[in-house]
C-alpha positions in Angstrom: 0.0 0.0 0.0 1.5 3.3 -1.1 1.8 6.4 1.1 -1.1 8.1 -0.7 -3.3 5.0 -0.4 -2.5 4.8 3.3 -3.1 8.5 3.7 -6.5 8.3 2.0 -7.5 5.3 4.1 -6.5 7.0 7.4 -8.4 10.2 6.4 -11.5 8.3 5.4 -11.5 6.4 8.7 -11.2 9.6 10.7 -13.8 11.4 8.6 -16.3 8.7 9.1 -15.6 8.7 12.8 -16.0 12.5 12.8 -19.2 12.4 10.9 -20.7 10.2 13.6 -20.2 13.0 16.1 -21.3 16.1 14.1 -24.0 17.1 11.7 -22.4 20.3 10.3 -20.8 19.5 7.0 -18.6 22.6 7.1 -17.0 21.3 10.2 -16.5 18.0 8.5 -14.8 19.7 5.5 -12.5 21.7 7.8 -11.6 18.6 9.8 -10.8 16.7 6.6 -8.6 19.5 5.3 -6.7 19.6 8.6 -6.2 15.9 8.5 -4.9 16.0 4.9 -2.5 18.8 6.0 -1.3 16.7 8.9 -0.7 13.8 6.5 1.3 16.1 4.2 3.4 17.2 7.1 4.1 13.5 7.9 5.2 12.9 4.3 7.5 15.9 4.5 9.0 14.6 7.7 9.5 11.2 6.1 11.3 12.7 3.2 13.5 14.7 5.5 14.4 11.6 7.5 15.1 9.6 4.3 17.3 12.5 3.0 19.2 12.5 6.3 19.9 8.8 6.1 21.1 9.2 2.5 23.4 12.0 3.5 24.9 9.8 6.2 25.6 7.0 3.7 27.2 9.5 1.4 29.5 10.7 4.2 30.4 7.2 5.0 31.1 6.5 1.3 33.5 9.5 1.2 35.4 8.2 4.2 35.7 4.8 2.6 36.9 6.4 -0.6 39.6 8.2 1.4 40.6 4.9 3.0 40.8 3.3 -0.5 43.3 6.1 -1.5 45.2 5.6 1.7 45.5 1.8 1.2 46.5 2.3 -2.4 49.3 4.6 -1.3 50.4 2.1 1.4 50.6 -0.7 -1.1 52.8 1.4 -3.4 55.1 2.4 -0.5 55.4 -1.3 0.6 56.3 -2.4 -3.0 58.9 0.3 -3.2 60.4 -1.0 0.0 60.2 -4.6 -1.1 57.5 -5.6 1.4 55.1 -7.4 -0.8 53.4 -8.9 2.2 52.5 -5.4 3.5 51.5 -4.4 0.0 49.2 -7.4 -0.3 47.5 -6.6 3.1 47.0 -3.0 2.0 45.4 -4.1 -1.2 43.2 -6.5 0.6 41.9 -3.7 2.8 41.5 -1.5 -0.3 39.4 -4.3 -1.9 37.2 -4.6 1.2 36.6 -0.9 1.3 35.7 -0.8 -2.3 33.2 -3.6 -1.7 31.6 -1.5 1.1 31.5 1.5 -1.3 29.6 -0.5 -3.8 27.2 -1.6 -1.2 26.7 2.0 -0.1 26.2 3.1 -3.7 23.3 0.6 -4.0 21.8 1.8 -0.7 22.3 5.4 -1.6 20.7 4.7 -5.0 17.7 3.0 -3.4 17.3 5.9 -0.9 17.5 8.4 -3.8 14.8 6.5 -5.6 12.6 6.4 -2.5 13.3 10.1 -2.0 12.3 11.0 -5.5 9.2 8.9 -5.3 8.2 10.5 -2.0 8.8 14.0 -3.4 6.6 13.2 -6.4 3.9 11.8 -4.0 4.3 14.8 -1.8 3.8 17.1 -4.7 0.7 15.2 -5.8 -0.7 15.1 -2.3 -0.1 18.8 -1.9 -1.9 19.5 -5.2 -4.8 17.4 -4.1 -4.9 19.3 -0.8 -5.0 22.6 -2.6 -7.7 21.3 -4.9 -9.7 20.1 -1.9 -9.2 23.4 -0.1 -10.8 25.2 -3.1 -13.7 22.8 -3.3 -14.1 23.0 0.5 -14.4 26.7 0.5 -16.8 26.6 -2.4 -18.9 23.9 -0.7 -18.9 25.8 2.6 -20.1 29.0 0.9 -22.9 27.0 -0.8 -23.9 25.4 2.4 -23.9 28.7 4.3 -25.9 30.3 1.6 -28.4 27.4 1.6 -28.6 27.5 5.4 -29.2 31.3 5.4 -31.9 30.9 2.7 -33.5 28.1 4.7 -33.4 30.3 7.9 -35.0 33.2 6.0 -37.7 31.0 4.6 -38.4 29.6 8.1 -38.4 33.1 9.5 -40.8 34.3 6.9 -43.2 31.4 7.6 -43.0 32.0 11.3 -43.3 35.8 10.8 -46.5 35.3 8.8 -48.1 33.3 11.6 -46.9 35.8 14.1 -48.3 38.7 12.0 -51.7 37.1 12.1 -51.5 36.9 15.9 -50.2 40.5 16.1 -53.0 41.7 13.8 -55.6 40.1 16.1 -53.9 41.6 19.1 -53.9 45.0 17.5 -57.6 44.7 16.8 -58.4 43.7 20.4 -56.2 46.6 21.6 -58.0 49.1 19.4 -61.4 47.8 20.6 -60.4 48.1 24.2 -59.0 51.6 23.5 -62.2 52.8 22.0 -64.2 51.3 24.9 -61.9 53.2 27.4 -62.2 56.4 25.4 -66.0 56.1 25.4 -66.0 55.4 29.1 -63.8 58.3 29.8 -66.0 60.7 27.8 -69.1 59.3 29.6 -67.5 59.9 33.0 -66.6 63.4 32.0 -70.1 64.1 30.9 -71.6 62.7 34.2 -69.1 64.7 36.2 -70.0 68.0 34.5 -73.7 67.3 34.9 -73.3 66.8 38.6 -74.5 63.2 38.5 -71.5 62.2 40.7 -72.8 64.4 43.5 -76.1 62.6 43.5 -74.4 59.3 43.3 -72.1 60.1 46.2 -75.1 61.2 48.3 -77.0 58.8 50.5 -80.4 60.5 49.7 -83.0 58.8 47.4 -85.0 60.5 44.7 -87.9 61.5 47.0 -85.6 63.3 49.4 -84.0 65.2 46.5 -87.5 66.2 45.1 -88.6 67.5 48.6 -85.4 69.5 49.0 -86.0 71.0 45.6 -89.6 72.1 46.5 -88.4 73.4 49.8 -85.7 75.4 48.1 -88.1 76.8 45.5 -90.6 77.9 48.3 -87.9 79.6 50.3 -86.7 81.5 47.2 -90.2 82.7 46.4 -90.9 83.8 50.0 -87.6 85.7 50.1 -88.4 87.3 46.7 -91.8 88.6 48.0 -90.1 90.0 51.1 -87.5 91.9 49.0 -90.3 93.2 46.7 -92.3 94.5 49.6 -89.3 96.2 51.1 -88.2 97.8 47.8 -91.8 99.1 47.2 -91.9 100.9 50.6 -88.5 102.4 50.3 -89.3 103.6 46.8 -92.2 106.0 48.0 -89.9 107.6 50.6 -87.1 108.0 48.1 -89.3 109.8 45.6 -90.4 112.3 48.3 -86.8 113.0 49.2 -85.7 113.3 45.6 -88.2 116.0 44.6 -86.9 118.7 47.0 -83.4 117.9 46.1 -84.3 118.4 42.4 -85.8 121.8 43.2 -82.8 122.9 45.1 -80.6 121.8 42.2 -82.7 123.8 39.8 -82.3 126.8 42.1 -78.6 126.4 42.3 -78.3 126.1 38.6 -80.3 129.3 38.0 -78.2 131.3 40.5 -75.1 130.2 38.7 -76.4 131.3 35.3 -77.3 134.7 36.7 -73.9 135.2 38.2 -72.2 134.2 34.9 -74.2 136.7 32.9 -73.5 139.5 35.4 -69.8 138.8 35.2 -70.0 139.1 31.4 -71.8 142.5 31.5 -69.2 143.9 33.9 -66.4 142.9 31.6 -68.1 144.5 28.6 -68.5 147.8 30.5 -64.8 147.8 31.6 -63.8 147.5 28.0 
């Protein structure tokens, strides 16, 4: 099973487990995206580890190559000194190191192939993740738009029902308001007419009629008394007024005479 297959299997397993715990698809998409990114990071770490191992083998190969050169020099020196036994031992070591170098070359080549394959798979996985991210954002936008539309439709339906209740409530409130206004107007009218005074009194209708007759009789009697008094006083007043009028006429005549006399005196002086 390749790394991409294993990654897909792990992601599907975790997604199915996550779906059992949530009903929001946007959360599922975000969770899936994060899982894919985690898998990508694991692939990158795997590539980094493999590259590190390859570098170690390459360093070991360079040390062996240095030893091969050293053993080759030792063999030449031993031959020059006539020590074939030492030269043979140096060449044997050289041969062993060269065999190790060949083995390292195979391992390095295998690691390089794995590294190249992992890099290609990493690039493919990264491209898939970017593609999934685009689809995820598009799907989230569509889901949120559909959810908003559904909520608006539900709100409109609920609002229509509520408006009917509100309309009936307004009608009832208007009727009660009109009743209260009519009642207030009626109370004002009764208050102005004095009906409240009668209502507050403990007298019945017969008591109120008798009081009204008594009041009318008293008023008539007092009126007659005033008329009699005024009539008697009027005769005496007329008698007193006539002399006063005569005196007033006398006073007016004297004044006129004095005025004319003064005018005559002024004419004579001139």
